[in-house]
Structures are given as C-alpha cells and as structure tokens.
C-alpha positions as MATLAB code, in Angstrom:
seq = 'MQNKTGKLFQDNQTRKVTAYEYIEKNEYYPFVESIQRQGKNQCIITSDIMLKFMEHFLYKHNAKITTIEFMIEDDILQEEINEILKSMDVQPAFWEKLKQKLHFLSEENCIDLKSILIKCQDENFILRILVNGLFTVTDSSYDAVAKELSSLMEVLIK';
ca = [
       1.931    4.059  -18.932;
      -1.395    4.000  -18.017;
      -2.770    3.199  -14.431;
      -6.203    2.463  -13.387;
      -7.099    2.829   -9.186;
      -8.904    0.793   -6.945;
     -10.002   -0.362   -3.210;
     -10.201   -2.283   -0.825;
     -13.538   -3.259    0.714;
     -14.203   -6.306    3.100;
     -17.541   -8.180    2.853;
     -19.785   -7.730    6.282;
     -20.860  -11.387    6.325;
     -17.939  -13.260    4.591;
     -14.878  -10.744    5.628;
     -14.499  -11.294    1.834;
     -11.690   -8.725    0.483;
     -12.512   -7.841   -2.569;
     -11.024   -4.777   -4.571;
     -13.348   -2.546   -7.231;
     -12.402   -0.237   -9.378;
     -11.846    4.166   -8.923;
     -12.503    6.071  -11.959;
     -10.649    9.249   -9.756;
     -12.369   11.145  -13.040;
     -16.168   10.055  -10.701;
     -16.472   11.620   -6.784;
     -14.887    9.841   -4.504;
     -17.582   10.205   -1.509;
     -20.552    7.884   -3.758;
     -18.422    6.193   -4.918;
     -17.470    4.800   -0.932;
     -21.066    4.964   -0.348;
     -22.111    3.073   -3.250;
     -20.018   -0.116   -2.577;
     -20.833    0.139    1.352;
     -24.367   -0.031    0.546;
     -23.670   -3.211   -0.714;
     -22.481   -4.704    2.845;
     -19.159   -4.153    2.780;
     -16.598   -1.628    4.418;
     -13.713   -0.081    3.380;
     -10.280   -1.013    4.400;
      -8.017    0.718    6.134;
      -4.734   -0.211    5.614;
      -2.289    0.557    8.450;
       1.118    0.824    9.310;
       2.075   -2.537   10.115;
      -0.531   -3.907    6.714;
       2.009   -1.660    4.966;
       4.749   -2.673    6.074;
       3.812   -6.157    5.406;
       2.744   -5.500    2.044;
       6.251   -4.047    0.950;
       7.413   -6.910    2.426;
       5.555   -9.197    0.152;
       6.151   -7.249   -2.911;
       9.747   -7.253   -2.123;
      10.583  -11.055   -1.944;
       8.151  -11.666   -3.711;
       8.693   -9.529   -6.776;
      12.008   -8.484   -6.207;
      10.870   -4.803   -6.039;
      11.627   -1.759   -4.964;
      10.396    0.881   -2.535;
      11.039    3.833   -4.053;
       9.077    6.372   -1.792;
       7.291    5.824    2.011;
       5.133    8.775    2.432;
       3.861    9.960    6.501;
       0.569   11.471    7.772;
       3.020   14.475    9.372;
       5.549   16.384    7.811;
       8.979   16.205    8.934;
      12.138   16.638    6.601;
      14.759   15.772    8.707;
      12.447   12.010    9.166;
      11.548   11.988    5.466;
      15.381   13.106    4.743;
      16.473    9.304    7.219;
      13.606    7.420    5.352;
      15.104    8.449    1.678;
      18.792    7.664    2.546;
      17.558    4.538    3.998;
      15.465    3.369    0.518;
      18.849    5.036   -1.233;
      21.147    2.363    0.733;
      18.883   -0.294   -0.243;
      19.081    0.017   -3.772;
      23.440   -0.424   -3.246;
      22.622   -2.623   -0.210;
      19.182   -4.661    0.388;
      19.628   -5.885    3.323;
      18.831   -2.514    4.599;
      15.408   -3.620    4.304;
      15.767   -4.426    8.181;
      17.007   -1.296    9.356;
      13.826    0.930    7.347;
      11.681   -2.188    8.541;
      12.163   -1.380   12.141;
      12.913    1.661   11.828;
       8.782    2.201   10.551;
       7.749    0.174   13.065;
       9.297    2.120   15.634;
       8.079    5.328   14.523;
       4.116    3.697   14.648;
       4.639    2.043   18.024;
       6.441    4.693   20.028;
       6.158    7.619   18.317;
       2.777    7.462   16.589;
       3.983    8.827   13.172;
       1.719    6.296   10.483;
       2.139    5.570    6.834;
       0.459    7.570    4.374;
       1.400    6.270    0.714;
       3.807    4.119   -0.240;
       5.084    3.742   -4.000;
       6.537    0.298   -4.923;
       8.265   -0.387   -9.141;
       8.243   -4.182   -9.576;
      11.053   -4.886  -11.595;
       9.976   -8.084  -12.271;
       6.816   -7.854  -13.913;
       7.342   -4.577  -14.443;
       4.548   -2.544  -12.374;
       4.480    0.603  -10.360;
       1.998    0.197   -7.534;
       0.972    3.154   -5.062;
      -0.232    2.371   -1.789;
      -2.757    5.156    0.265;
      -3.867    4.026    4.000;
      -7.149    4.883    3.037;
      -7.676    1.405    1.023;
      -6.675    3.028   -2.419;
      -4.019    2.348   -4.868;
      -2.707    2.795   -7.940;
      -1.037    0.728  -10.439;
       0.362    0.439  -13.992;
      -2.611   -0.965  -15.601;
      -1.865   -3.836  -17.636;
      -1.260   -5.217  -14.223;
      -4.263   -4.023  -12.365;
      -5.996   -7.330  -12.355;
      -3.091   -9.054  -10.498;
      -2.060   -6.598   -8.544;
      -5.824   -6.326   -7.517;
      -6.505   -9.974   -7.088;
      -3.404   -9.820   -4.816;
      -3.632   -6.888   -2.514;
      -7.225   -9.038   -1.844;
      -6.028  -11.542   -0.773;
      -2.925  -10.523    1.577;
      -5.402   -8.067    3.107;
      -8.176  -10.970    3.747;
      -5.820  -12.551    5.831;
      -3.809   -9.811    7.191;
      -7.226   -8.188    8.629;
      -8.502  -11.447    9.957;
];
C-alpha cells in the first residue's frame, strides 16, 4: 500500500482549513514557506485536538488506535498507554480510561502528544497524525481523509 502525506493550513482571511499534499522527497521548510506566502498559517494539532480526532475516527470509522507517541520519552508511561490500547482491542470502553489519562497528562503534567496512528477498519486505511499538522494516510483514502481532517480542524480551532 502506498501512502500520501498532507499538511493542514488555515487561511488568514477566511479561516478555512485546507490540506496541502506534501511530497516527502521535497524539503519541508520551503514547502511550508510557499504555502505561508499564500496567506495561510500552518495548523498545530494540540493534544486536545488529537483526542477529538481519535474520538471522531473511533466512532465514525470503527477505528483502532494502534500507536500513541509523546513529546517526551518515558518507557513506563509508554508501556501503560500501550496496555490501555491493547485493552481497547478487547473492550472498547477502555477509550474513556485512555481519554482521561491523556487529558490528565496534557493538562496536569504538560506531557503532550507527538503523533497518533489509527487503523480505520471500515474504510481500510491507516492514518498517522502529527502535532505539526502533517498527516500520512493510505493513498486511496487521501482525498476523503484530507477533506475530513480539514473540516474537523476548522471547527475545532474556531
């Protein structure tokens, strides 16, 4: 399966969020600068927004959260989160425990999410979302997911 990468930007005037395809063989900063020259700012995906993305894909796409990475390296924390993710495979109600834990880490301990990896079983795609607004998704689902992420982001950052 091939993947495509995109990055979310918000128009300074209209506030509309749009995904721009990023070709990974190109340099990242010139890509960002070229979009910014068009009057757009890059979107940063906070931990709260990541949680809302996870919840959206869990409920709307019968998704499975397979990986969560943090901005800090903490093996004990990573192990604890991985155990909750495994528990969610058996009992989806563990989503509430995961959500509470991630919210607590972000709010109380300033431990933010770096990236998430989601496998959407109904539409058969894999999606990785990073804090810097980049996302990578299965090629065949890129257009639909890019549009969906843009619409969600637009609502969440107003």
